[in-house]
N, C-alpha and C positions, 0 to 999 in steps of 0.2 A: 444909717439905713436900718429899717425894720421890716421884716417880712413875716407874715402870718400864714400858716397853712390850715385849712379847714380839716376837721376830723374825716377819716376815711371809713365811715360806718357803712357806706353802700358797698355791696359786694363787688360791683364793677370797678369802683375806685380803688379798692384794696387790691384786686387782681392786677390792675394797671400799675399801681405803685410797686408791687412785688416783682412784676415782670421787668420794669425799668431797673430796679435795684439789682436783680439777678444778672442783667445784661450790662451793668455798669454804666447806665445812661442817666445823666443828670436830668432831673425833672424841670430845672430852671437854670438860667444863666444870668449873671449880672456883670455889667461892665464896670471896671475900676480904672482909675488913672495910673496907679502905681501898684502893681500886683505884689511885688516883693514886700512893700510896706504894709499892704493890707493883710497879706498872709501872716506876717510877723505880728501885727496887731491882734489878729484873731487868735493866733496860737497863744498869746499871752493871757487870753481870757478862756483858754481851755478847748478851743476848736481844734479838732484833729483832722488833718488833711490826708486823704487816701491817695491823692496824686499831688505831689509838690509842683510848683510852677515849672511848666514845660513849654518851650518855644515851638510853635508849629506854624510855619508860613509867616503871615503878618500879624500873629497874635501870640500871647503867652497865656496859658490856661492852668488853673489849679482846681481841684475838686475836693470837697469835704462832705462828710456824712452829717446830716442835721440831727441825728439821733432819734428821729421820728420816722425813719424808713425812707428817707429821700436823699439823693445825691444833689448837691448844689455846686455849680461851676462858676468860677470867677474868671473873667476874661479881660486882658489888657490888649487893646489894639495898637499896633505900631504903624507909624506913617511910612 
C-alpha cells in the first residue's frame, strides 16, 4: 500500500490538519487483514505508533503519526 498526502499550503487545510492532530483524530483509516502483523512490519521500518493495537467492539485499531502532521489509523475488523 502506498498513500500520498498533498501539501497543506492553504491556510484552511493547515488549520484543519492541526485541529485534528491536537484532538488526536486520525485523518484517515485503512483496513488491514492482520493488524498485529502489519504493526510489527511497519515498526521494523521505523513507523512509531502512538496507540498500539487496541480491541474495541468488533475491531482492533492502532494509530501512528505519519511525521507530516497527520495521524493514520489501521483497523482490523472481526467477524
